mmJSON file of the N, C-alpha and C atoms, coordinates in Angstrom:
{"data_MODEL":{"atom_site":{
"group_PDB":["ATOM","ATOM","ATOM","ATOM","ATOM","ATOM","ATOM","ATOM","ATOM","ATOM","ATOM","ATOM","ATOM","ATOM","ATOM","ATOM","ATOM","ATOM","ATOM","ATOM","ATOM","ATOM","ATOM","ATOM","ATOM","ATOM","ATOM","ATOM","ATOM","ATOM","ATOM","ATOM","ATOM","ATOM","ATOM","ATOM","ATOM","ATOM","ATOM","ATOM","ATOM","ATOM","ATOM","ATOM","ATOM","ATOM","ATOM","ATOM","ATOM","ATOM","ATOM","ATOM","ATOM","ATOM","ATOM","ATOM","ATOM","ATOM","ATOM","ATOM","ATOM","ATOM","ATOM","ATOM","ATOM","ATOM","ATOM","ATOM","ATOM","ATOM","ATOM","ATOM","ATOM","ATOM","ATOM","ATOM","ATOM","ATOM","ATOM","ATOM","ATOM","ATOM","ATOM","ATOM","ATOM","ATOM","ATOM","ATOM","ATOM","ATOM","ATOM","ATOM","ATOM","ATOM","ATOM","ATOM","ATOM","ATOM","ATOM","ATOM","ATOM","ATOM","ATOM","ATOM","ATOM","ATOM","ATOM","ATOM","ATOM","ATOM","ATOM","ATOM","ATOM","ATOM","ATOM","ATOM","ATOM","ATOM","ATOM","ATOM","ATOM","ATOM","ATOM","ATOM","ATOM","ATOM","ATOM","ATOM","ATOM","ATOM","ATOM","ATOM","ATOM","ATOM","ATOM","ATOM","ATOM","ATOM","ATOM","ATOM","ATOM","ATOM","ATOM","ATOM","ATOM","ATOM","ATOM","ATOM","ATOM","ATOM","ATOM","ATOM","ATOM","ATOM","ATOM","ATOM","ATOM","ATOM","ATOM","ATOM","ATOM","ATOM","ATOM","ATOM","ATOM","ATOM","ATOM","ATOM","ATOM","ATOM","ATOM","ATOM","ATOM","ATOM","ATOM","ATOM","ATOM","ATOM","ATOM","ATOM","ATOM","ATOM","ATOM","ATOM","ATOM","ATOM","ATOM","ATOM","ATOM","ATOM","ATOM","ATOM","ATOM","ATOM","ATOM","ATOM","ATOM","ATOM","ATOM","ATOM","ATOM","ATOM","ATOM","ATOM","ATOM","ATOM","ATOM","ATOM","ATOM","ATOM","ATOM","ATOM","ATOM","ATOM","ATOM","ATOM","ATOM","ATOM","ATOM","ATOM","ATOM","ATOM","ATOM","ATOM","ATOM","ATOM","ATOM","ATOM","ATOM","ATOM","ATOM","ATOM","ATOM","ATOM","ATOM","ATOM","ATOM","ATOM","ATOM","ATOM","ATOM","ATOM","ATOM","ATOM","ATOM","ATOM"],
"id":[1,2,3,4,5,6,7,8,9,10,11,12,13,14,15,16,17,18,19,20,21,22,23,24,25,26,27,28,29,30,31,32,33,34,35,36,37,38,39,40,41,42,43,44,45,46,47,48,49,50,51,52,53,54,55,56,57,58,59,60,61,62,63,64,65,66,67,68,69,70,71,72,73,74,75,76,77,78,79,80,81,82,83,84,85,86,87,88,89,90,91,92,93,94,95,96,97,98,99,100,101,102,103,104,105,106,107,108,109,110,111,112,113,114,115,116,117,118,119,120,121,122,123,124,125,126,127,128,129,130,131,132,133,134,135,136,137,138,139,140,141,142,143,144,145,146,147,148,149,150,151,152,153,154,155,156,157,158,159,160,161,162,163,164,165,166,167,168,169,170,171,172,173,174,175,176,177,178,179,180,181,182,183,184,185,186,187,188,189,190,191,192,193,194,195,196,197,198,199,200,201,202,203,204,205,206,207,208,209,210,211,212,213,214,215,216,217,218,219,220,221,222,223,224,225,226,227,228,229,230,231,232,233,234,235,236,237,238,239,240,241,242,243,244,245,246],
"type_symbol":["N","C","C","N","C","C","N","C","C","N","C","C","N","C","C","N","C","C","N","C","C","N","C","C","N","C","C","N","C","C","N","C","C","N","C","C","N","C","C","N","C","C","N","C","C","N","C","C","N","C","C","N","C","C","N","C","C","N","C","C","N","C","C","N","C","C","N","C","C","N","C","C","N","C","C","N","C","C","N","C","C","N","C","C","N","C","C","N","C","C","N","C","C","N","C","C","N","C","C","N","C","C","N","C","C","N","C","C","N","C","C","N","C","C","N","C","C","N","C","C","N","C","C","N","C","C","N","C","C","N","C","C","N","C","C","N","C","C","N","C","C","N","C","C","N","C","C","N","C","C","N","C","C","N","C","C","N","C","C","N","C","C","N","C","C","N","C","C","N","C","C","N","C","C","N","C","C","N","C","C","N","C","C","N","C","C","N","C","C","N","C","C","N","C","C","N","C","C","N","C","C","N","C","C","N","C","C","N","C","C","N","C","C","N","C","C","N","C","C","N","C","C","N","C","C","N","C","C","N","C","C","N","C","C","N","C","C","N","C","C","N","C","C","N","C","C"],
"label_atom_id":["N","CA","C","N","CA","C","N","CA","C","N","CA","C","N","CA","C","N","CA","C","N","CA","C","N","CA","C","N","CA","C","N","CA","C","N","CA","C","N","CA","C","N","CA","C","N","CA","C","N","CA","C","N","CA","C","N","CA","C","N","CA","C","N","CA","C","N","CA","C","N","CA","C","N","CA","C","N","CA","C","N","CA","C","N","CA","C","N","CA","C","N","CA","C","N","CA","C","N","CA","C","N","CA","C","N","CA","C","N","CA","C","N","CA","C","N","CA","C","N","CA","C","N","CA","C","N","CA","C","N","CA","C","N","CA","C","N","CA","C","N","CA","C","N","CA","C","N","CA","C","N","CA","C","N","CA","C","N","CA","C","N","CA","C","N","CA","C","N","CA","C","N","CA","C","N","CA","C","N","CA","C","N","CA","C","N","CA","C","N","CA","C","N","CA","C","N","CA","C","N","CA","C","N","CA","C","N","CA","C","N","CA","C","N","CA","C","N","CA","C","N","CA","C","N","CA","C","N","CA","C","N","CA","C","N","CA","C","N","CA","C","N","CA","C","N","CA","C","N","CA","C","N","CA","C","N","CA","C","N","CA","C","N","CA","C","N","CA","C","N","CA","C","N","CA","C","N","CA","C","N","CA","C","N","CA","C"],
"label_alt_id":[null,null,null,null,null,null,null,null,null,null,null,null,null,null,null,null,null,null,null,null,null,null,null,null,null,null,null,null,null,null,null,null,null,null,null,null,null,null,null,null,null,null,null,null,null,null,null,null,null,null,null,null,null,null,null,null,null,null,null,null,null,null,null,null,null,null,null,null,null,null,null,null,null,null,null,null,null,null,null,null,null,null,null,null,null,null,null,null,null,null,null,null,null,null,null,null,null,null,null,null,null,null,null,null,null,null,null,null,null,null,null,null,null,null,null,null,null,null,null,null,null,null,null,null,null,null,null,null,null,null,null,null,null,null,null,null,null,null,null,null,null,null,null,null,null,null,null,null,null,null,null,null,null,null,null,null,null,null,null,null,null,null,null,null,null,null,null,null,null,null,null,null,null,null,null,null,null,null,null,null,null,null,null,null,null,null,null,null,null,null,null,null,null,null,null,null,null,null,null,null,null,null,null,null,null,null,null,null,null,null,null,null,null,null,null,null,null,null,null,null,null,null,null,null,null,null,null,null,null,null,null,null,null,null,null,null,null,null,null,null,null,null,null,null,null,null],
"label_comp_id":["MET","MET","MET","GLU","GLU","GLU","ALA","ALA","ALA","LYS","LYS","LYS","ASP","ASP","ASP","LEU","LEU","LEU","ASP","ASP","ASP","VAL","VAL","VAL","SER","SER","SER","ILE","ILE","ILE","ALA","ALA","ALA","GLY","GLY","GLY","ASP","ASP","ASP","THR","THR","THR","LEU","LEU","LEU","LEU","LEU","LEU","ILE","ILE","ILE","LYS","LYS","LYS","GLY","GLY","GLY","GLU","GLU","GLU","LYS","LYS","LYS","ARG","ARG","ARG","GLN","GLN","GLN","GLU","GLU","GLU","THR","THR","THR","GLU","GLU","GLU","GLN","GLN","GLN","LYS","LYS","LYS","ASP","ASP","ASP","LYS","LYS","LYS","ASN","ASN","ASN","TYR","TYR","TYR","HIS","HIS","HIS","VAL","VAL","VAL","THR","THR","THR","GLU","GLU","GLU","ARG","ARG","ARG","ALA","ALA","ALA","PHE","PHE","PHE","ALA","ALA","ALA","LEU","LEU","LEU","PRO","PRO","PRO","ASP","ASP","ASP","GLY","GLY","GLY","VAL","VAL","VAL","ALA","ALA","ALA","ARG","ARG","ARG","ASP","ASP","ASP","LYS","LYS","LYS","ILE","ILE","ILE","THR","THR","THR","ALA","ALA","ALA","ASP","ASP","ASP","LEU","LEU","LEU","SER","SER","SER","LYS","LYS","LYS","GLY","GLY","GLY","VAL","VAL","VAL","LEU","LEU","LEU","THR","THR","THR","LEU","LEU","LEU","THR","THR","THR","LEU","LEU","LEU","PRO","PRO","PRO","LYS","LYS","LYS","THR","THR","THR","ALA","ALA","ALA","GLU","GLU","GLU","ALA","ALA","ALA","GLN","GLN","GLN","LYS","LYS","LYS","PRO","PRO","PRO","ALA","ALA","ALA","ARG","ARG","ARG","LYS","LYS","LYS","ILE","ILE","ILE","ASP","ASP","ASP","VAL","VAL","VAL","LYS","LYS","LYS","ALA","ALA","ALA","THR","THR","THR","GLY","GLY","GLY"],
"label_asym_id":["A","A","A","A","A","A","A","A","A","A","A","A","A","A","A","A","A","A","A","A","A","A","A","A","A","A","A","A","A","A","A","A","A","A","A","A","A","A","A","A","A","A","A","A","A","A","A","A","A","A","A","A","A","A","A","A","A","A","A","A","A","A","A","A","A","A","A","A","A","A","A","A","A","A","A","A","A","A","A","A","A","A","A","A","A","A","A","A","A","A","A","A","A","A","A","A","A","A","A","A","A","A","A","A","A","A","A","A","A","A","A","A","A","A","A","A","A","A","A","A","A","A","A","A","A","A","A","A","A","A","A","A","A","A","A","A","A","A","A","A","A","A","A","A","A","A","A","A","A","A","A","A","A","A","A","A","A","A","A","A","A","A","A","A","A","A","A","A","A","A","A","A","A","A","A","A","A","A","A","A","A","A","A","A","A","A","A","A","A","A","A","A","A","A","A","A","A","A","A","A","A","A","A","A","A","A","A","A","A","A","A","A","A","A","A","A","A","A","A","A","A","A","A","A","A","A","A","A","A","A","A","A","A","A","A","A","A","A","A","A","A","A","A","A","A","A"],
"label_entity_id":["1","1","1","1","1","1","1","1","1","1","1","1","1","1","1","1","1","1","1","1","1","1","1","1","1","1","1","1","1","1","1","1","1","1","1","1","1","1","1","1","1","1","1","1","1","1","1","1","1","1","1","1","1","1","1","1","1","1","1","1","1","1","1","1","1","1","1","1","1","1","1","1","1","1","1","1","1","1","1","1","1","1","1","1","1","1","1","1","1","1","1","1","1","1","1","1","1","1","1","1","1","1","1","1","1","1","1","1","1","1","1","1","1","1","1","1","1","1","1","1","1","1","1","1","1","1","1","1","1","1","1","1","1","1","1","1","1","1","1","1","1","1","1","1","1","1","1","1","1","1","1","1","1","1","1","1","1","1","1","1","1","1","1","1","1","1","1","1","1","1","1","1","1","1","1","1","1","1","1","1","1","1","1","1","1","1","1","1","1","1","1","1","1","1","1","1","1","1","1","1","1","1","1","1","1","1","1","1","1","1","1","1","1","1","1","1","1","1","1","1","1","1","1","1","1","1","1","1","1","1","1","1","1","1","1","1","1","1","1","1","1","1","1","1","1","1"],
"label_seq_id":[1,1,1,2,2,2,3,3,3,4,4,4,5,5,5,6,6,6,7,7,7,8,8,8,9,9,9,10,10,10,11,11,11,12,12,12,13,13,13,14,14,14,15,15,15,16,16,16,17,17,17,18,18,18,19,19,19,20,20,20,21,21,21,22,22,22,23,23,23,24,24,24,25,25,25,26,26,26,27,27,27,28,28,28,29,29,29,30,30,30,31,31,31,32,32,32,33,33,33,34,34,34,35,35,35,36,36,36,37,37,37,38,38,38,39,39,39,40,40,40,41,41,41,42,42,42,43,43,43,44,44,44,45,45,45,46,46,46,47,47,47,48,48,48,49,49,49,50,50,50,51,51,51,52,52,52,53,53,53,54,54,54,55,55,55,56,56,56,57,57,57,58,58,58,59,59,59,60,60,60,61,61,61,62,62,62,63,63,63,64,64,64,65,65,65,66,66,66,67,67,67,68,68,68,69,69,69,70,70,70,71,71,71,72,72,72,73,73,73,74,74,74,75,75,75,76,76,76,77,77,77,78,78,78,79,79,79,80,80,80,81,81,81,82,82,82],
"pdbx_PDB_ins_code":[null,null,null,null,null,null,null,null,null,null,null,null,null,null,null,null,null,null,null,null,null,null,null,null,null,null,null,null,null,null,null,null,null,null,null,null,null,null,null,null,null,null,null,null,null,null,null,null,null,null,null,null,null,null,null,null,null,null,null,null,null,null,null,null,null,null,null,null,null,null,null,null,null,null,null,null,null,null,null,null,null,null,null,null,null,null,null,null,null,null,null,null,null,null,null,null,null,null,null,null,null,null,null,null,null,null,null,null,null,null,null,null,null,null,null,null,null,null,null,null,null,null,null,null,null,null,null,null,null,null,null,null,null,null,null,null,null,null,null,null,null,null,null,null,null,null,null,null,null,null,null,null,null,null,null,null,null,null,null,null,null,null,null,null,null,null,null,null,null,null,null,null,null,null,null,null,null,null,null,null,null,null,null,null,null,null,null,null,null,null,null,null,null,null,null,null,null,null,null,null,null,null,null,null,null,null,null,null,null,null,null,null,null,null,null,null,null,null,null,null,null,null,null,null,null,null,null,null,null,null,null,null,null,null,null,null,null,null,null,null,null,null,null,null,null,null],
"Cartn_x":[22.761,21.514,21.736,20.629,20.434,19.721,19.823,19.023,17.626,17.207,15.717,15.118,15.963,15.666,15.708,16.151,16.088,15.03,14.597,13.755,14.169,14.641,15.085,14.079,13.471,12.425,12.645,11.952,12.0,10.544,10.212,9.086,9.226,8.823,9.097,10.59,10.984,12.549,13.24,12.64,13.129,13.593,14.829,15.246,15.095,14.211,13.898,14.454,15.187,15.908,15.194,14.696,14.112,15.006,15.125,15.812,15.304,15.155,14.649,15.505,15.967,16.989,16.191,16.354,15.512,16.439,16.005,16.878,15.928,16.387,15.592,16.307,15.835,16.526,16.076,16.876,16.56,15.121,14.452,13.031,12.09,12.738,12.018,11.018,11.379,10.785,11.227,10.551,10.977,11.095,12.313,12.651,13.113,12.736,13.118,13.417,14.129,14.382,14.358,13.53,13.268,13.806,14.609,15.26,14.842,14.593,14.194,14.779,15.465,16.164,15.723,15.52,15.179,16.142,16.411,17.438,16.74,16.951,16.399,17.468,16.907,17.701,18.102,19.296,19.764,19.243,19.108,18.844,19.99,19.737,20.792,21.009,20.082,20.298,19.259,19.823,19.18,18.378,17.0,16.252,15.998,15.781,15.619,16.72,17.945,19.145,19.894,19.248,19.674,19.777,21.042,21.19,21.593,21.34,21.724,22.485,23.395,24.182,24.57,24.328,24.576,25.806,26.902,28.05,28.836,28.821,29.458,28.834,27.567,26.852,26.987,27.452,27.649,26.58,25.692,24.756,25.54,25.497,26.12,25.164,24.785,23.813,24.562,24.169,24.854,23.805,24.123,23.205,23.746,23.703,24.311,23.652,24.564,24.034,23.344,22.476,21.777,22.667,22.485,23.434,23.649,22.462,22.512,23.484,23.421,24.213,25.879,26.091,27.524,28.061,27.298,27.962,29.029,30.082,31.106,30.737,31.08,30.782,31.271,30.485,30.992,31.631,32.908,33.467,32.959,32.795,32.436,33.432,33.83,34.778,34.354,35.198,34.838,35.578,34.843,35.442,35.522,36.731,36.84,36.409,35.654,35.24,35.703,36.105,36.37,37.734],
"Cartn_y":[30.896,31.721,32.79,33.199,34.514,35.484,36.732,38.035,37.769,37.266,36.966,35.97,35.099,34.356,34.812,36.105,36.888,37.998,38.167,39.143,39.938,41.227,41.937,43.078,43.258,44.051,44.715,45.78,46.244,46.401,46.028,46.182,46.83,48.061,48.917,49.005,48.433,48.472,47.04,46.256,44.797,44.79,44.351,43.985,42.573,42.187,40.937,40.295,39.115,38.599,37.104,36.992,35.78,35.145,33.96,33.268,31.85,31.601,30.389,29.756,28.642,27.856,26.65,26.66,25.558,24.614,23.381,22.294,21.22,20.909,19.955,18.58,17.321,16.201,15.673,14.496,13.896,13.394,13.112,12.557,13.934,15.114,16.333,16.563,16.119,16.43,17.95,18.784,20.105,20.058,20.32,20.48,22.064,22.373,23.945,23.847,25.012,25.229,26.779,27.224,28.495,28.845,29.893,30.52,31.874,32.113,33.575,33.925,35.217,35.692,37.166,37.572,38.847,39.467,40.813,41.37,42.775,43.029,44.421,45.534,46.494,47.727,48.508,48.781,49.728,51.292,52.067,53.449,54.083,55.008,55.921,55.192,54.273,53.797,54.532,55.054,55.796,54.633,54.3,53.151,53.335,54.556,54.843,54.701,54.642,54.386,53.003,52.137,50.724,50.166,49.503,48.801,47.307,46.554,45.044,44.749,44.107,43.598,42.228,41.415,40.067,39.833,39.346,39.16,37.947,37.053,35.675,34.862,34.874,34.21,34.837,36.014,36.663,37.999,37.985,39.12,40.167,41.482,42.405,43.528,43.833,44.783,46.099,47.324,48.372,49.251,49.515,50.281,51.501,52.663,53.977,54.664,55.451,56.122,57.357,57.832,59.122,60.21,61.459,62.621,62.862,62.495,62.678,61.62,60.453,59.504,59.567,60.248,60.601,61.638,62.409,63.547,62.92,63.462,62.975,63.113,62.264,62.393,63.583,64.13,65.278,64.813,65.339,65.036,65.892,65.363,66.133,66.014,67.387,67.346,66.922,66.16,65.712,66.587,67.281,68.14,67.342,67.542,66.914,67.911,67.382,68.194,67.536,68.54,68.021,67.92],
"Cartn_z":[34.381,34.173,33.268,32.804,31.803,32.604,32.143,32.763,32.676,31.718,31.783,32.667,33.186,34.391,35.749,35.851,37.067,37.404,38.543,38.77,40.073,39.854,41.166,41.358,42.606,42.801,44.356,44.504,45.816,46.31,47.472,48.107,49.534,49.609,50.8,51.093,52.171,52.728,52.331,51.431,51.086,49.675,49.402,48.121,48.031,46.78,46.623,45.31,45.307,44.235,44.035,42.848,42.459,41.14,41.095,39.915,39.547,38.338,37.79,37.113,37.393,36.49,35.831,34.486,33.808,33.381,33.284,32.82,31.988,30.794,30.129,29.956,30.133,30.159,28.658,28.303,27.017,26.749,27.801,27.698,27.545,27.319,27.254,28.539,29.589,30.833,31.282,31.516,31.917,33.488,33.967,35.259,35.54,36.667,36.95,38.538,38.762,40.254,40.541,41.479,41.734,43.096,43.231,44.413,44.546,45.908,46.178,47.499,47.431,48.594,48.918,50.114,50.432,51.41,51.13,52.074,52.392,53.749,54.185,53.763,53.118,52.669,53.934,54.11,55.022,54.656,55.885,55.54,54.868,54.102,53.256,51.895,51.541,50.122,49.295,48.024,47.004,46.269,46.689,46.153,44.814,44.176,42.656,41.781,42.324,41.549,41.816,42.38,42.461,41.104,40.771,39.532,39.727,38.702,38.675,37.382,37.361,36.272,36.411,35.209,35.085,34.216,34.681,33.87,34.133,33.25,33.317,34.466,34.674,35.686,37.229,37.25,38.615,38.428,39.613,39.603,40.652,39.999,40.839,41.144,42.334,42.813,43.179,42.591,43.24,43.937,45.093,45.969,46.458,45.533,45.971,47.146,47.896,48.948,48.471,49.531,49.088,49.474,49.061,49.362,50.965,51.562,53.023,53.617,53.094,53.654,53.379,52.194,51.875,52.666,53.48,54.111,55.115,55.389,56.249,57.78,58.505,60.048,60.587,61.555,62.382,63.653,63.772,65.08,66.143,67.391,68.504,69.477,69.85,71.06,72.18,72.946,74.41,75.429,76.304,77.372,78.677,79.264,80.486,81.637,82.559,83.686,85.048,85.912,87.205,87.419],
"occupancy":[1.0,1.0,1.0,1.0,1.0,1.0,1.0,1.0,1.0,1.0,1.0,1.0,1.0,1.0,1.0,1.0,1.0,1.0,1.0,1.0,1.0,1.0,1.0,1.0,1.0,1.0,1.0,1.0,1.0,1.0,1.0,1.0,1.0,1.0,1.0,1.0,1.0,1.0,1.0,1.0,1.0,1.0,1.0,1.0,1.0,1.0,1.0,1.0,1.0,1.0,1.0,1.0,1.0,1.0,1.0,1.0,1.0,1.0,1.0,1.0,1.0,1.0,1.0,1.0,1.0,1.0,1.0,1.0,1.0,1.0,1.0,1.0,1.0,1.0,1.0,1.0,1.0,1.0,1.0,1.0,1.0,1.0,1.0,1.0,1.0,1.0,1.0,1.0,1.0,1.0,1.0,1.0,1.0,1.0,1.0,1.0,1.0,1.0,1.0,1.0,1.0,1.0,1.0,1.0,1.0,1.0,1.0,1.0,1.0,1.0,1.0,1.0,1.0,1.0,1.0,1.0,1.0,1.0,1.0,1.0,1.0,1.0,1.0,1.0,1.0,1.0,1.0,1.0,1.0,1.0,1.0,1.0,1.0,1.0,1.0,1.0,1.0,1.0,1.0,1.0,1.0,1.0,1.0,1.0,1.0,1.0,1.0,1.0,1.0,1.0,1.0,1.0,1.0,1.0,1.0,1.0,1.0,1.0,1.0,1.0,1.0,1.0,1.0,1.0,1.0,1.0,1.0,1.0,1.0,1.0,1.0,1.0,1.0,1.0,1.0,1.0,1.0,1.0,1.0,1.0,1.0,1.0,1.0,1.0,1.0,1.0,1.0,1.0,1.0,1.0,1.0,1.0,1.0,1.0,1.0,1.0,1.0,1.0,1.0,1.0,1.0,1.0,1.0,1.0,1.0,1.0,1.0,1.0,1.0,1.0,1.0,1.0,1.0,1.0,1.0,1.0,1.0,1.0,1.0,1.0,1.0,1.0,1.0,1.0,1.0,1.0,1.0,1.0,1.0,1.0,1.0,1.0,1.0,1.0,1.0,1.0,1.0,1.0,1.0,1.0,1.0,1.0,1.0,1.0,1.0,1.0],
"B_iso_or_equiv":[0.0,0.0,0.0,0.0,0.0,0.0,0.0,0.0,0.0,0.0,0.0,0.0,0.0,0.0,0.0,0.0,0.0,0.0,0.0,0.0,0.0,0.0,0.0,0.0,0.0,0.0,0.0,0.0,0.0,0.0,0.0,0.0,0.0,0.0,0.0,0.0,0.0,0.0,0.0,0.0,0.0,0.0,0.0,0.0,0.0,0.0,0.0,0.0,0.0,0.0,0.0,0.0,0.0,0.0,0.0,0.0,0.0,0.0,0.0,0.0,0.0,0.0,0.0,0.0,0.0,0.0,0.0,0.0,0.0,0.0,0.0,0.0,0.0,0.0,0.0,0.0,0.0,0.0,0.0,0.0,0.0,0.0,0.0,0.0,0.0,0.0,0.0,0.0,0.0,0.0,0.0,0.0,0.0,0.0,0.0,0.0,0.0,0.0,0.0,0.0,0.0,0.0,0.0,0.0,0.0,0.0,0.0,0.0,0.0,0.0,0.0,0.0,0.0,0.0,0.0,0.0,0.0,0.0,0.0,0.0,0.0,0.0,0.0,0.0,0.0,0.0,0.0,0.0,0.0,0.0,0.0,0.0,0.0,0.0,0.0,0.0,0.0,0.0,0.0,0.0,0.0,0.0,0.0,0.0,0.0,0.0,0.0,0.0,0.0,0.0,0.0,0.0,0.0,0.0,0.0,0.0,0.0,0.0,0.0,0.0,0.0,0.0,0.0,0.0,0.0,0.0,0.0,0.0,0.0,0.0,0.0,0.0,0.0,0.0,0.0,0.0,0.0,0.0,0.0,0.0,0.0,0.0,0.0,0.0,0.0,0.0,0.0,0.0,0.0,0.0,0.0,0.0,0.0,0.0,0.0,0.0,0.0,0.0,0.0,0.0,0.0,0.0,0.0,0.0,0.0,0.0,0.0,0.0,0.0,0.0,0.0,0.0,0.0,0.0,0.0,0.0,0.0,0.0,0.0,0.0,0.0,0.0,0.0,0.0,0.0,0.0,0.0,0.0,0.0,0.0,0.0,0.0,0.0,0.0,0.0,0.0,0.0,0.0,0.0,0.0,0.0,0.0,0.0,0.0,0.0,0.0],
"pdbx_formal_charge":[null,null,null,null,null,null,null,null,null,null,null,null,null,null,null,null,null,null,null,null,null,null,null,null,null,null,null,null,null,null,null,null,null,null,null,null,null,null,null,null,null,null,null,null,null,null,null,null,null,null,null,null,null,null,null,null,null,null,null,null,null,null,null,null,null,null,null,null,null,null,null,null,null,null,null,null,null,null,null,null,null,null,null,null,null,null,null,null,null,null,null,null,null,null,null,null,null,null,null,null,null,null,null,null,null,null,null,null,null,null,null,null,null,null,null,null,null,null,null,null,null,null,null,null,null,null,null,null,null,null,null,null,null,null,null,null,null,null,null,null,null,null,null,null,null,null,null,null,null,null,null,null,null,null,null,null,null,null,null,null,null,null,null,null,null,null,null,null,null,null,null,null,null,null,null,null,null,null,null,null,null,null,null,null,null,null,null,null,null,null,null,null,null,null,null,null,null,null,null,null,null,null,null,null,null,null,null,null,null,null,null,null,null,null,null,null,null,null,null,null,null,null,null,null,null,null,null,null,null,null,null,null,null,null,null,null,null,null,null,null,null,null,null,null,null,null],
"auth_seq_id":[1,1,1,2,2,2,3,3,3,4,4,4,5,5,5,6,6,6,7,7,7,8,8,8,9,9,9,10,10,10,11,11,11,12,12,12,13,13,13,14,14,14,15,15,15,16,16,16,17,17,17,18,18,18,19,19,19,20,20,20,21,21,21,22,22,22,23,23,23,24,24,24,25,25,25,26,26,26,27,27,27,28,28,28,29,29,29,30,30,30,31,31,31,32,32,32,33,33,33,34,34,34,35,35,35,36,36,36,37,37,37,38,38,38,39,39,39,40,40,40,41,41,41,42,42,42,43,43,43,44,44,44,45,45,45,46,46,46,47,47,47,48,48,48,49,49,49,50,50,50,51,51,51,52,52,52,53,53,53,54,54,54,55,55,55,56,56,56,57,57,57,58,58,58,59,59,59,60,60,60,61,61,61,62,62,62,63,63,63,64,64,64,65,65,65,66,66,66,67,67,67,68,68,68,69,69,69,70,70,70,71,71,71,72,72,72,73,73,73,74,74,74,75,75,75,76,76,76,77,77,77,78,78,78,79,79,79,80,80,80,81,81,81,82,82,82],
"auth_comp_id":["MET","MET","MET","GLU","GLU","GLU","ALA","ALA","ALA","LYS","LYS","LYS","ASP","ASP","ASP","LEU","LEU","LEU","ASP","ASP","ASP","VAL","VAL","VAL","SER","SER","SER","ILE","ILE","ILE","ALA","ALA","ALA","GLY","GLY","GLY","ASP","ASP","ASP","THR","THR","THR","LEU","LEU","LEU","LEU","LEU","LEU","ILE","ILE","ILE","LYS","LYS","LYS","GLY","GLY","GLY","GLU","GLU","GLU","LYS","LYS","LYS","ARG","ARG","ARG","GLN","GLN","GLN","GLU","GLU","GLU","THR","THR","THR","GLU","GLU","GLU","GLN","GLN","GLN","LYS","LYS","LYS","ASP","ASP","ASP","LYS","LYS","LYS","ASN","ASN","ASN","TYR","TYR","TYR","HIS","HIS","HIS","VAL","VAL","VAL","THR","THR","THR","GLU","GLU","GLU","ARG","ARG","ARG","ALA","ALA","ALA","PHE","PHE","PHE","ALA","ALA","ALA","LEU","LEU","LEU","PRO","PRO","PRO","ASP","ASP","ASP","GLY","GLY","GLY","VAL","VAL","VAL","ALA","ALA","ALA","ARG","ARG","ARG","ASP","ASP","ASP","LYS","LYS","LYS","ILE","ILE","ILE","THR","THR","THR","ALA","ALA","ALA","ASP","ASP","ASP","LEU","LEU","LEU","SER","SER","SER","LYS","LYS","LYS","GLY","GLY","GLY","VAL","VAL","VAL","LEU","LEU","LEU","THR","THR","THR","LEU","LEU","LEU","THR","THR","THR","LEU","LEU","LEU","PRO","PRO","PRO","LYS","LYS","LYS","THR","THR","THR","ALA","ALA","ALA","GLU","GLU","GLU","ALA","ALA","ALA","GLN","GLN","GLN","LYS","LYS","LYS","PRO","PRO","PRO","ALA","ALA","ALA","ARG","ARG","ARG","LYS","LYS","LYS","ILE","ILE","ILE","ASP","ASP","ASP","VAL","VAL","VAL","LYS","LYS","LYS","ALA","ALA","ALA","THR","THR","THR","GLY","GLY","GLY"],
"auth_asym_id":["A","A","A","A","A","A","A","A","A","A","A","A","A","A","A","A","A","A","A","A","A","A","A","A","A","A","A","A","A","A","A","A","A","A","A","A","A","A","A","A","A","A","A","A","A","A","A","A","A","A","A","A","A","A","A","A","A","A","A","A","A","A","A","A","A","A","A","A","A","A","A","A","A","A","A","A","A","A","A","A","A","A","A","A","A","A","A","A","A","A","A","A","A","A","A","A","A","A","A","A","A","A","A","A","A","A","A","A","A","A","A","A","A","A","A","A","A","A","A","A","A","A","A","A","A","A","A","A","A","A","A","A","A","A","A","A","A","A","A","A","A","A","A","A","A","A","A","A","A","A","A","A","A","A","A","A","A","A","A","A","A","A","A","A","A","A","A","A","A","A","A","A","A","A","A","A","A","A","A","A","A","A","A","A","A","A","A","A","A","A","A","A","A","A","A","A","A","A","A","A","A","A","A","A","A","A","A","A","A","A","A","A","A","A","A","A","A","A","A","A","A","A","A","A","A","A","A","A","A","A","A","A","A","A","A","A","A","A","A","A","A","A","A","A","A","A"],
"auth_atom_id":["N","CA","C","N","CA","C","N","CA","C","N","CA","C","N","CA","C","N","CA","C","N","CA","C","N","CA","C","N","CA","C","N","CA","C","N","CA","C","N","CA","C","N","CA","C","N","CA","C","N","CA","C","N","CA","C","N","CA","C","N","CA","C","N","CA","C","N","CA","C","N","CA","C","N","CA","C","N","CA","C","N","CA","C","N","CA","C","N","CA","C","N","CA","C","N","CA","C","N","CA","C","N","CA","C","N","CA","C","N","CA","C","N","CA","C","N","CA","C","N","CA","C","N","CA","C","N","CA","C","N","CA","C","N","CA","C","N","CA","C","N","CA","C","N","CA","C","N","CA","C","N","CA","C","N","CA","C","N","CA","C","N","CA","C","N","CA","C","N","CA","C","N","CA","C","N","CA","C","N","CA","C","N","CA","C","N","CA","C","N","CA","C","N","CA","C","N","CA","C","N","CA","C","N","CA","C","N","CA","C","N","CA","C","N","CA","C","N","CA","C","N","CA","C","N","CA","C","N","CA","C","N","CA","C","N","CA","C","N","CA","C","N","CA","C","N","CA","C","N","CA","C","N","CA","C","N","CA","C","N","CA","C","N","CA","C","N","CA","C","N","CA","C","N","CA","C","N","CA","C","N","CA","C","N","CA","C"],
"pdbx_PDB_model_num":[1,1,1,1,1,1,1,1,1,1,1,1,1,1,1,1,1,1,1,1,1,1,1,1,1,1,1,1,1,1,1,1,1,1,1,1,1,1,1,1,1,1,1,1,1,1,1,1,1,1,1,1,1,1,1,1,1,1,1,1,1,1,1,1,1,1,1,1,1,1,1,1,1,1,1,1,1,1,1,1,1,1,1,1,1,1,1,1,1,1,1,1,1,1,1,1,1,1,1,1,1,1,1,1,1,1,1,1,1,1,1,1,1,1,1,1,1,1,1,1,1,1,1,1,1,1,1,1,1,1,1,1,1,1,1,1,1,1,1,1,1,1,1,1,1,1,1,1,1,1,1,1,1,1,1,1,1,1,1,1,1,1,1,1,1,1,1,1,1,1,1,1,1,1,1,1,1,1,1,1,1,1,1,1,1,1,1,1,1,1,1,1,1,1,1,1,1,1,1,1,1,1,1,1,1,1,1,1,1,1,1,1,1,1,1,1,1,1,1,1,1,1,1,1,1,1,1,1,1,1,1,1,1,1,1,1,1,1,1,1,1,1,1,1,1,1]
}}}
């Protein structure tokens, strides 16, 4: 596959990946296969900074966290009573 055969988009909280693989036979009949996958985006993803990279047939999607999601967890002390 090539980058031009892929479509990566976001609709609301869903990441949508579409791919079309074309194949031509010796009889010049055009065959193609379309695949579509959808994934729910988790909270804390910076939607405007998502990137996609296709290298050697492998699609890599990078979903960076928002500044709020990168904050470390806060420990809460547990007090024993009784």
